C-alpha positions, -999 to 999 in steps of 0.1 A, spaced: 334 -156 490 313 -125 484 290 -132 454 289 -153 423 274 -152 388 276 -170 355 297 -159 325 296 -179 293 302 -215 306 322 -203 336 314 -192 371 327 -159 382 332 -152 419 340 -119 437 360 -125 469 359 -99 497 397 -101 503 423 -75 494 453 -88 475 478 -74 450 475 -86 414 502 -113 418 486 -126 450 452 -125 434 464 -146 404 477 -172 427 446 -171 449 423 -178 419 446 -206 407 442 -222 442 404 -219 437 408 -240 405 406 -210 380 422 -178 370 415 -141 373 385 -133 351 388 -126 314 362 -107 293 354 -112 256 329 -84 250 314 -52 264 283 -73 274 305 -95 296 320 -64 312 284 -53 319 276 -87 335 306 -85 357 299 -48 366 263 -57 376 275 -85 399 301 -64 416 279 -33 420 251 -54 435 274 -64 462 293 -31 467 262 -9 469 251 -28 500 284 -38 515 305 -7 508 281 21 497 309 35 475 333 29 447 349 -5 444 378 -17 423 385 -53 412 414 -71 396 409 -84 360 430 -111 345 448 -86 322 484 -75 323 510 -57 301 536 -83 292 563 -59 279 570 -22 275 545 -14 248 519 9 265 489 -4 247 500 -41 244 478 -56 271 468 -93 272 445 -116 292 461 -143 313 453 -168 284 475 -148 261 448 -131 240 447 -94 235 421 -72 254 417 -55 220 390 -28 219 370 -39 250 384 -16 277 368 18 284 398 35 299 396 62 326 409 96 314 446 95 309 448 57 311 466 36 304 497 56 314 521 31 331 533 56 356 569 52 366 570 21 343 555 -2 370 518 -1 362 514 -33 343 482 -48 358 446 -39 351 418 -30 375 382 -22 368 368 7 388 331 8 394 318 42 407 289 42 431 269 65 409 261 35 386 281 49 356 301 25 334 332 9 349 365 24 339 397 5 333 431 16 348 466 2 348 482 0 382 512 -16 399 510 -54 403 525 -53 438 520 -29 467 484 -21 456 455 -42 468 421 -48 452 394 -75 454 399 -104 430 372 -118 406 380 -154 398 367 -174 369 363 -212 371 350 -237 345 327 -264 361 340 -299 359 322 -324 338 293 -341 356 300 -378 364 282 -404 345 249 -414 361 246 -382 382 216 -360 373 219 -323 366 197 -317 397 220 -337 420 251 -321 406 238 -285 406 258 -258 422 246 -222 429 246 -200 398 245 -170 422 255 -169 458 251 -138 480 249 -129 517 214 -120 527 202 -99 556 209 -115 590 240 -133 577 223 -161 558 236 -172 524 211 -168 495 218 -195 469 202 -194 434 201 -227 415 191 -229 379 172 -261 384 135 -261 373 113 -278 400 78 -275 413 72 -262 448 73 -295 467 104 -307 449 120 -273 455 114 -277 492 130 -311 492 159 -298 469 168 -271 494 165 -294 524 188 -319 507 214 -292 508 209 -283 544 189 -252 535 153 -240 531 134 -223 503 140 -185 506 114 -163 523 114 -125 523 98 -106 552 102 -70 540 108 -49 509 143 -43 522 151 -80 521 137 -83 486 160 -55 474 191 -66 493 220 -77 472 203 -78 439 176 -103 450 151 -87 426 174 -93 397 177 -129 406 139 -132 409 134 -115 375 159 -140 360 139 -168 376 107 -155 360 124 -154 326 132 -190 330 98 -202 341 85 -233 322 49 -240 331 48 -244 369 85 -251 372 111 -224 381 147 -222 394 152 -224 432 162 -199 458 175 -215 490 186 -199 523 215 -216 540 
């Protein structure tokens, strides 16, 4: 896994593995979900920010990811999500797209340029072309008697400098409880030793999000694993 974020009530995960669309669809199902679906331009922006935060550090260039969208028939503009709903007016297509070249480009990718401009949608072949998948999973219901703190899973998970995993939990705790919380997961509260570490992988965005959620002296937790 490369990085995670939250979308609606779902968790979206970008995986640093190259698969064709059909393989990616099966891969996400094996993870308990599906290729990601998007309901608005705002959700596209959330996905784009997550992917670009990773790609700017890991690749330093353009990155393309598979979306859970596909053309079910021969109608050029009839494109649906994996749940059967239409993509409607959400896509911002690259120039000349969709074009269904040679009648085989039925699957949809999102291309994110390194210059930070808006992502562009393209149709491409479902086999023989590999991209990174973004999977969407819906968390299972919390068992009765288990607290939100004990059941918490990372809202954001990223690789930090030095190979550690940076885990962001949306669980408001004071400092001492935060230390114990991370230790209970085999981790420690995050510490940053340089400006580069603070910037790496969108850490600043995670911290700003934490500040937004502060309630008194309580704030969400950043753990190093």
